[in-house]
Kinemage of the C-alpha trace (Angstrom):
@kinemage 1
@onewidth
@group {chain A} dominant
@subgroup {mainchain}
@vectorlist {calphas} color= white
{ca met a 1} P -92.986 -12.737 -148.057
{ca ala a 2} L -91.224 -9.443 -147.693
{ca val a 3} L -93.957 -8.051 -145.515
{ca ala a 4} L -93.993 -11.171 -143.352
{ca arg a 5} L -90.186 -11.009 -142.998
{ca lys a 6} L -90.392 -7.341 -141.906
{ca ile a 7} L -93.111 -8.138 -139.390
{ca lys a 8} L -91.042 -11.035 -138.022
{ca thr a 9} L -87.929 -8.879 -137.802
{ca leu a 10} L -89.853 -6.110 -136.023
{ca leu a 11} L -91.294 -8.564 -133.507
{ca thr a 12} L -87.845 -10.014 -132.889
{ca val a 13} L -86.401 -6.543 -132.318
{ca asn a 14} L -89.232 -5.650 -129.953
{ca ile a 15} L -88.772 -8.872 -128.030
{ca leu a 16} L -85.018 -8.266 -127.770
{ca val a 17} L -85.606 -4.692 -126.619
{ca phe a 18} L -88.123 -5.872 -124.048
{ca val a 19} L -85.813 -8.582 -122.799
{ca gly a 20} L -82.973 -6.047 -122.678
{ca ile a 21} L -85.075 -3.668 -120.640
{ca ile a 22} L -85.977 -6.450 -118.218
{ca leu a 23} L -82.346 -7.568 -117.941
{ca phe a 24} L -81.194 -3.974 -117.387
{ca ser a 25} L -83.840 -3.520 -114.714
{ca val a 26} L -82.775 -6.735 -112.993
{ca tyr a 27} L -79.124 -5.663 -113.213
{ca cys a 28} L -79.908 -2.303 -111.640
{ca arg a 29} L -81.807 -3.959 -108.834
{ca ile a 30} L -78.936 -6.380 -108.246
{ca gln a 31} L -76.481 -3.464 -108.116
{ca asp a 32} L -78.684 -1.599 -105.661
{ca arg a 33} L -79.019 -4.709 -103.529
{ca ser a 34} L -75.292 -5.320 -103.679
{ca glu a 35} L -74.602 -1.800 -102.482
{ca glu a 36} L -77.124 -2.273 -99.701
{ca leu a 37} L -75.436 -5.519 -98.714
{ca val a 38} L -72.038 -3.811 -98.807
{ca gln a 39} L -73.363 -0.984 -96.649
{ca ile a 40} L -74.938 -3.503 -94.280
{ca gly a 41} L -71.655 -5.397 -94.168
{ca arg a 42} L -69.684 -2.231 -93.489
{ca ser a 43} L -72.158 -1.152 -90.858
{ca ser a 44} L -72.009 -4.551 -89.217
{ca asp a 45} L -68.224 -4.482 -89.342
{ca gln a 46} L -68.195 -1.011 -87.788
{ca arg a 47} L -70.581 -2.154 -85.091
{ca val a 48} L -68.377 -5.150 -84.380
{ca arg a 49} L -65.288 -2.964 -84.340
{ca ser a 50} L -67.031 -0.442 -82.137
{ca arg a 51} L -68.175 -3.197 -79.836
{ca asn a 52} L -64.698 -4.683 -79.789
{ca gly a 53} L -63.261 -1.218 -79.239
{ca lys a 54} L -65.623 -0.649 -76.360
{ca val a 55} L -64.718 -4.029 -74.926
{ca thr a 56} L -61.014 -3.270 -75.422
{ca asn a 57} L -61.403 0.174 -73.849
{ca leu a 58} L -63.315 -1.374 -70.972
{ca val a 59} L -60.615 -3.985 -70.498
{ca asp a 60} L -57.905 -1.311 -70.692
{ca arg a 61} L -59.785 0.850 -68.215
{ca gln a 62} L -60.231 -2.056 -65.822
{ca ser a 63} L -56.565 -2.944 -66.211
{ca ile a 64} L -55.532 0.644 -65.467
{ca leu a 65} L -57.818 0.779 -62.435
{ca gln a 66} L -56.401 -2.494 -61.164
{ca arg a 67} L -52.872 -1.162 -61.606
{ca leu a 68} L -53.773 2.055 -59.808
{ca glu a 69} L -55.338 0.099 -56.968
{ca his a 70} L -52.203 -2.021 -56.774
{ca leu a 71} L -50.073 1.119 -56.791
{ca glu a 72} L -52.204 2.554 -54.007
{ca asp a 73} L -51.625 -0.617 -52.012
{ca val a 74} L -47.893 -0.406 -52.640
{ca val a 75} L -47.751 3.253 -51.576
{ca tyr a 76} L -49.951 2.610 -48.548
{ca asn a 77} L -47.891 -0.365 -47.457
{ca gln a 78} L -44.713 1.584 -48.062
{ca leu a 79} L -45.874 4.538 -46.014
{ca asn a 80} L -47.989 2.918 -43.343
{ca gly a 81} L -47.696 -0.848 -43.642
{ca leu a 82} L -44.800 -1.198 -41.241
{ca ala a 83} L -45.502 1.665 -38.865
{ca lys a 84} L -49.271 1.328 -38.565
{ca pro a 85} L -49.324 -1.974 -36.631
{ca met a 86} L -47.119 -0.275 -34.040
{ca gly a 87} L -49.483 2.697 -33.802
{ca leu a 88} L -47.093 5.050 -35.621
{ca val a 89} L -47.440 7.221 -38.714
{ca glu a 90} L -45.267 7.567 -41.824
{ca gly a 91} L -45.453 9.814 -44.876
{ca pro a 92} L -46.310 13.487 -45.429
{ca gly a 93} L -48.976 15.499 -43.645
{ca gly a 94} L -50.497 15.248 -40.213
{ca leu a 95} L -49.636 16.786 -36.881
{ca gly a 96} L -46.478 18.808 -36.406
{ca gln a 97} L -45.728 19.371 -40.086
{ca gly a 98} L -43.271 22.157 -40.751
{ca gly a 99} L -42.104 21.933 -37.155
{ca ala a 100} L -45.360 23.474 -35.941
{ca ala a 101} L -46.573 22.950 -32.400
{ca ala a 102} L -48.976 20.032 -32.018
{ca thr a 103} L -51.420 19.052 -29.283
{ca leu a 104} L -53.747 16.188 -28.437
{ca arg a 105} L -57.171 16.487 -26.903
{ca asp a 106} L -56.568 13.339 -24.946
{ca asp a 107} L -55.452 14.359 -21.458
{ca ser a 108} L -55.352 10.886 -19.981
{ca his a 109} L -53.368 9.234 -17.233
{ca glu a 110} L -51.482 7.362 -19.976
{ca met a 111} L -50.166 10.666 -21.327
{ca glu a 112} L -49.087 11.753 -17.862
{ca gly a 113} L -47.404 8.407 -17.347
{ca lys a 114} L -45.412 8.755 -20.572
{ca tyr a 115} L -44.389 12.270 -19.585
{ca glu a 116} L -42.908 10.875 -16.392
{ca glu a 117} L -41.294 7.916 -18.176
{ca tyr a 118} L -39.644 9.779 -21.046
{ca gly a 119} L -39.501 13.415 -19.978
{ca tyr a 120} L -41.419 14.519 -23.071
{ca asn a 121} L -44.815 14.027 -24.692
{ca ala a 122} L -44.265 10.519 -26.070
{ca gln a 123} L -47.956 10.002 -26.783
{ca leu a 124} L -47.951 13.065 -29.044
{ca ser a 125} L -44.756 11.845 -30.704
{ca asp a 126} L -46.541 8.620 -31.670
{ca arg a 127} L -49.131 10.687 -33.593
{ca ile a 128} L -46.566 12.804 -35.480
{ca ser a 129} L -45.291 11.397 -38.765
{ca leu a 130} L -41.840 9.848 -38.772
{ca asp a 131} L -41.263 11.811 -41.994
{ca arg a 132} L -42.484 15.211 -40.867
{ca thr a 133} L -40.900 18.327 -42.340
{ca ile a 134} L -39.154 20.965 -40.271
{ca pro a 135} L -38.317 24.610 -41.105
{ca asp a 136} L -35.061 25.455 -42.831
{ca tyr a 137} L -33.447 27.937 -40.446
{ca arg a 138} L -30.107 28.145 -42.258
{ca pro a 139} L -28.789 31.654 -42.967
{ca lys a 140} L -29.465 32.864 -46.503
{ca lys a 141} L -25.798 32.643 -47.482
{ca cys a 142} L -25.658 28.987 -46.421
{ca lys a 143} L -28.358 28.168 -48.945
{ca gln a 144} L -26.209 29.607 -51.726
{ca met a 145} L -23.059 27.632 -50.958
{ca ala a 146} L -21.756 24.739 -53.062
{ca tyr a 147} L -19.784 21.722 -51.853
{ca pro a 148} L -17.310 19.271 -53.421
{ca asp a 149} L -18.606 16.177 -55.191
{ca asp a 150} L -15.975 13.854 -53.710
{ca leu a 151} L -16.943 14.090 -50.050
{ca pro a 152} L -16.226 11.156 -47.709
{ca gln a 153} L -19.049 8.928 -46.431
{ca ile a 154} L -20.411 9.124 -42.911
{ca ser a 155} L -21.671 6.568 -40.390
{ca val a 156} L -24.348 8.034 -38.124
{ca val a 157} L -24.470 6.572 -34.613
{ca phe a 158} L -27.500 6.999 -32.337
{ca ile a 159} L -27.219 6.121 -28.642
{ca phe a 160} L -30.368 5.321 -26.708
{ca val a 161} L -31.701 3.685 -23.593
{ca asn a 162} L -35.446 3.323 -22.986
{ca glu a 163} L -36.246 6.048 -25.527
{ca ala a 164} L -39.735 6.224 -27.098
{ca leu a 165} L -39.789 4.095 -30.258
{ca ser a 166} L -41.372 6.851 -32.367
{ca val a 167} L -38.642 9.314 -31.361
{ca ile a 168} L -35.872 6.875 -32.298
{ca leu a 169} L -37.464 6.049 -35.647
{ca arg a 170} L -38.073 9.723 -36.433
{ca ser a 171} L -34.362 10.313 -35.885
{ca val a 172} L -33.581 7.482 -38.315
{ca his a 173} L -36.123 8.599 -40.923
{ca ser a 174} L -34.870 12.162 -40.657
{ca val a 175} L -31.207 11.351 -41.265
{ca val a 176} L -32.040 8.999 -44.147
{ca asn a 177} L -34.424 11.513 -45.738
{ca his a 178} L -31.974 14.420 -45.532
{ca thr a 179} L -28.637 12.780 -46.314
{ca pro a 180} L -27.616 11.979 -49.907
{ca ala a 181} L -27.593 8.202 -50.324
{ca his a 182} L -24.026 8.146 -51.633
{ca leu a 183} L -22.801 9.912 -48.481
{ca leu a 184} L -24.688 7.910 -45.844
{ca lys a 185} L -22.762 4.667 -45.380
{ca glu a 186} L -24.864 3.347 -42.504
{ca val a 187} L -26.952 4.176 -39.465
{ca ile a 188} L -25.943 2.433 -36.240
{ca leu a 189} L -28.350 2.217 -33.296
{ca val a 190} L -26.625 1.459 -30.002
{ca asp a 191} L -29.046 0.152 -27.394
{ca asp a 192} L -27.460 0.568 -23.978
{ca asn a 193} L -29.426 -2.339 -22.492
{ca ser a 194} L -32.948 -0.871 -22.646
{ca asp a 195} L -35.742 -2.440 -20.593
{ca ser a 196} L -38.542 -1.523 -23.019
{ca val a 197} L -39.990 -4.524 -24.858
{ca glu a 198} L -40.921 -2.514 -27.975
{ca leu a 199} L -37.277 -1.546 -28.406
{ca lys a 200} L -36.428 -5.209 -28.967
{ca phe a 201} L -38.593 -7.097 -31.462
{ca asn a 202} L -40.551 -4.137 -32.894
{ca leu a 203} L -37.450 -2.055 -33.518
{ca asp a 204} L -35.506 -4.970 -35.048
{ca gln a 205} L -38.369 -5.981 -37.326
{ca tyr a 206} L -39.060 -2.443 -38.476
{ca val a 207} L -35.532 -1.363 -39.400
{ca asn a 208} L -34.696 -4.714 -41.020
{ca lys a 209} L -37.701 -4.425 -43.334
{ca arg a 210} L -37.701 -0.656 -43.824
{ca tyr a 211} L -33.950 -0.121 -44.212
{ca pro a 212} L -32.368 -3.517 -44.963
{ca gly a 213} L -28.600 -3.339 -44.902
{ca leu a 214} L -28.532 0.360 -44.014
{ca val a 215} L -29.503 0.373 -40.333
{ca lys a 216} L -27.586 -1.790 -37.864
{ca ile a 217} L -28.396 -2.389 -34.209
{ca val a 218} L -25.724 -2.901 -31.546
{ca arg a 219} L -27.025 -4.089 -28.180
{ca asn a 220} L -25.055 -3.902 -24.949
{ca asn a 221} L -25.543 -6.853 -22.604
{ca lys a 222} L -25.314 -4.518 -19.628
{ca arg a 223} L -25.729 -0.804 -19.060
{ca glu a 224} L -22.409 0.718 -20.139
{ca gly a 225} L -23.208 4.418 -19.965
{ca leu a 226} L -23.136 7.041 -22.699
{ca ile a 227} L -19.398 7.212 -23.388
{ca arg a 228} L -18.755 3.456 -23.594
{ca ala a 229} L -21.936 3.082 -25.663
{ca arg a 230} L -20.527 5.615 -28.115
{ca ile a 231} L -17.304 3.656 -28.325
{ca gln a 232} L -19.306 0.551 -29.247
{ca gly a 233} L -20.916 2.541 -32.037
{ca trp a 234} L -17.507 3.806 -33.148
{ca lys a 235} L -16.181 0.246 -33.301
{ca ala a 236} L -19.131 -0.835 -35.448
{ca ala a 237} L -18.767 2.114 -37.852
{ca thr a 238} L -17.071 1.523 -41.216
{ca ala a 239} L -17.232 4.959 -42.897
{ca pro a 240} L -14.219 7.303 -42.662
{ca ile a 241} L -16.350 9.906 -40.810
{ca val a 242} L -18.550 9.156 -37.791
{ca gly a 243} L -21.366 11.289 -36.400
{ca phe a 244} L -22.558 10.703 -32.820
{ca phe a 245} L -26.070 11.841 -31.923
{ca asp a 246} L -28.674 11.361 -29.241
{ca ala a 247} L -31.639 9.383 -30.565
{ca his a 248} L -34.118 12.250 -30.176
{ca val a 249} L -33.006 14.556 -33.007
{ca glu a 250} L -34.259 15.631 -36.423
{ca phe a 251} L -31.994 16.609 -39.298
{ca asn a 252} L -32.423 19.502 -41.679
{ca thr a 253} L -31.736 19.729 -45.383
{ca ile a 254} L -28.078 19.732 -46.513
{ca trp a 255} L -26.801 19.146 -42.992
{ca ala a 256} L -24.060 16.689 -43.939
{ca glu a 257} L -22.276 18.409 -46.837
{ca pro a 258} L -20.809 21.407 -44.945
{ca ile a 259} L -19.694 19.164 -42.071
{ca leu a 260} L -18.007 16.612 -44.331
{ca thr a 261} L -16.333 19.429 -46.247
{ca arg a 262} L -14.788 20.820 -43.053
{ca val a 263} L -13.494 17.411 -41.932
{ca lys a 264} L -12.180 16.671 -45.427
{ca glu a 265} L -10.154 19.888 -45.282
{ca asp a 266} L -8.653 18.969 -41.911
{ca his a 267} L -9.155 15.519 -40.376
{ca thr a 268} L -8.376 16.827 -36.858
{ca arg a 269} L -11.477 19.001 -36.780
{ca ile a 270} L -14.362 17.946 -34.552
{ca ile a 271} L -17.563 19.504 -35.855
{ca leu a 272} L -20.603 20.379 -33.780
{ca pro a 273} L -23.698 21.038 -35.933
{ca ala a 274} L -25.861 24.060 -35.194
{ca ile a 275} L -28.593 22.916 -32.814
{ca asp a 276} L -32.157 24.167 -32.582
{ca asn a 277} L -34.692 23.061 -29.985
{ca ile a 278} L -37.588 20.600 -30.173
{ca lys a 279} L -40.021 21.497 -27.410
{ca tyr a 280} L -40.686 18.564 -25.124
{ca asn a 281} L -44.449 19.138 -24.840
{ca thr a 282} L -45.550 20.209 -28.355
{ca phe a 283} L -42.616 19.059 -30.542
{ca glu a 284} L -42.431 22.534 -32.028
{ca val a 285} L -39.052 23.281 -33.610
{ca gln a 286} L -37.671 26.458 -32.052
{ca gln a 287} L -34.739 28.281 -33.643
{ca tyr a 288} L -31.670 28.928 -31.525
{ca ala a 289} L -29.135 31.633 -32.280
{ca asn a 290} L -25.613 30.679 -33.346
{ca ala a 291} L -23.524 30.080 -30.261
{ca ala a 292} L -20.412 28.521 -28.813
{ca his a 293} L -20.626 25.903 -26.064
{ca gly a 294} L -19.442 26.110 -22.497
{ca tyr a 295} L -20.214 25.204 -18.871
{ca asn a 296} L -21.118 27.169 -15.799
{ca trp a 297} L -19.542 26.625 -12.372
{ca gly a 298} L -22.102 23.952 -11.673
{ca leu a 299} L -20.813 22.120 -14.767
{ca trp a 300} L -24.123 22.544 -16.515
{ca cys a 301} L -23.755 22.742 -20.273
{ca met a 302} L -24.734 26.112 -21.688
{ca tyr a 303} L -24.669 28.180 -24.866
{ca ile a 304} L -22.341 31.197 -24.852
{ca ile a 305} L -21.954 34.200 -27.135
{ca pro a 306} L -19.562 33.495 -30.047
{ca pro a 307} L -16.056 35.038 -29.848
{ca gln a 308} L -15.777 38.703 -30.802
{ca asp a 309} L -13.605 37.967 -33.855
{ca trp a 310} L -16.391 35.800 -35.279
{ca leu a 311} L -18.951 38.543 -34.656
{ca asp a 312} L -16.662 41.103 -36.327
{ca lys a 313} L -16.571 39.042 -39.542
{ca gly a 314} L -20.317 39.408 -39.993
{ca asp a 315} L -20.423 36.038 -41.780
{ca glu a 316} L -22.960 33.633 -40.305
{ca thr a 317} L -21.644 30.791 -42.454
{ca ala a 318} L -18.189 30.917 -40.846
{ca pro a 319} L -17.407 28.203 -38.265
{ca ile a 320} L -17.347 29.185 -34.585
{ca arg a 321} L -14.415 28.070 -32.461
{ca thr a 322} L -15.676 26.820 -29.107
{ca pro a 323} L -13.846 26.009 -25.842
{ca ala a 324} L -16.156 23.103 -25.044
{ca met a 325} L -18.618 20.830 -26.813
{ca ile a 326} L -22.052 19.462 -26.101
{ca gly a 327} L -21.898 15.708 -26.397
{ca cys a 328} L -25.355 15.212 -27.880
{ca ser a 329} L -24.116 15.755 -31.437
{ca phe a 330} L -20.668 15.862 -32.979
{ca val a 331} L -18.897 14.569 -36.092
{ca val a 332} L -15.296 13.378 -36.237
{ca asp a 333} L -12.833 11.522 -38.456
{ca arg a 334} L -13.075 7.869 -37.384
{ca glu a 335} L -9.330 7.169 -37.274
{ca tyr a 336} L -8.555 10.478 -35.574
{ca phe a 337} L -11.127 9.691 -32.884
{ca gly a 338} L -9.136 6.561 -32.112
{ca glu a 339} L -5.817 8.412 -32.130
{ca ile a 340} L -6.805 10.976 -29.506
{ca gly a 341} L -7.550 8.220 -26.980
{ca leu a 342} L -10.547 6.157 -25.994
C-alpha cells in the first residue's frame, strides 16, 4: 500500500508539473501575443494620427494658400483694380521711379496729338505709376528739423481744366501719400468746366471709391478762369489752412509740416513751397535752386536770386522773403485769405 501510495503521489506531482509547464507556456504565449497586439494597436494609432496629421497639415496648407491667394487679390485690386480699367498704373515700381527720366518706344500720331492737347507727354504719364517716388532734394538741415505735434489741418485745392486724368490723379495720390492723415482734412478738385469726358464719370468713380470722404469735386457750370475757380475751392474748404495748387504737381516727404508751422506762428503769412521742375517730355524731376519770385518787364513770372541778407545767413532752411508769388502753389490761412479781399 505504501509503495502504491508513493507511486500515485509521484504521478500526481508529475501531472501537476506537466500541467503547470503547459499553463506557463500558454501564459507566456498569451503575453507575447498581447504585447504584439498592443504594438499593432499603437502602430495603427500612430498611422491614423500620422494620416490625420497629414490631412490636417494638407488642409492647413490649402487654407493658407487660399488666404494668400485672397490677399493677393486684395492687394492687386487695391493697387490696380481701379486704375487698370482706365489704362493707368498704381503701386510701386515701373517707369519714372525715383523721379528718373522715362521714355516710350511708341512714337505714334496719338502721342503727338496728346503733346499738342496737353503740352506735355500725356501718353507717358499714363504709363507712370500714380504712386511713383521722387527724390528728396531737401537740404540736409531740413531733414533734421522737428515740428510741433499740434499743427492745424490743411485743405488742399487743385484747379484744373482739361488736364490729363493720370496727371490729376498723380497729384492726388502724391499729396495723400506724403501728408500725415491727421493733418490732411480734405482734397478738393475744382473742375473749371472741362470738356474731356474722362474727367467726368471716370474721375468721379475713381476718387469716390479710392478716397471716399476725403476727395471732393467741385464743378463749375461755365468756365470761370483760374482766380474765380480758386475762390470756389476756398469756399468749399473746411480746414483752417488752405493750399492752392495746379493739378500737375507731385509732393515730397514732409512738405506740409514746415508750412503749417510757419502759418501757425503767424496767420498773416502766405507760404510758397520750394518748387522743382517736372520735365514735360520725360517726367524727370529736376532740382531747382532756392529762389525768390518776380516778374520781368513782359510780366513773365521768373525766379530771382534770394535777397543778400538771406544769403549772408548761410541757412538754407530759413524762409525767403519774396516781392511776388507764383500762383501755381501757395498756402494761406483760410480766414485771412477772406479778410484780404476776394
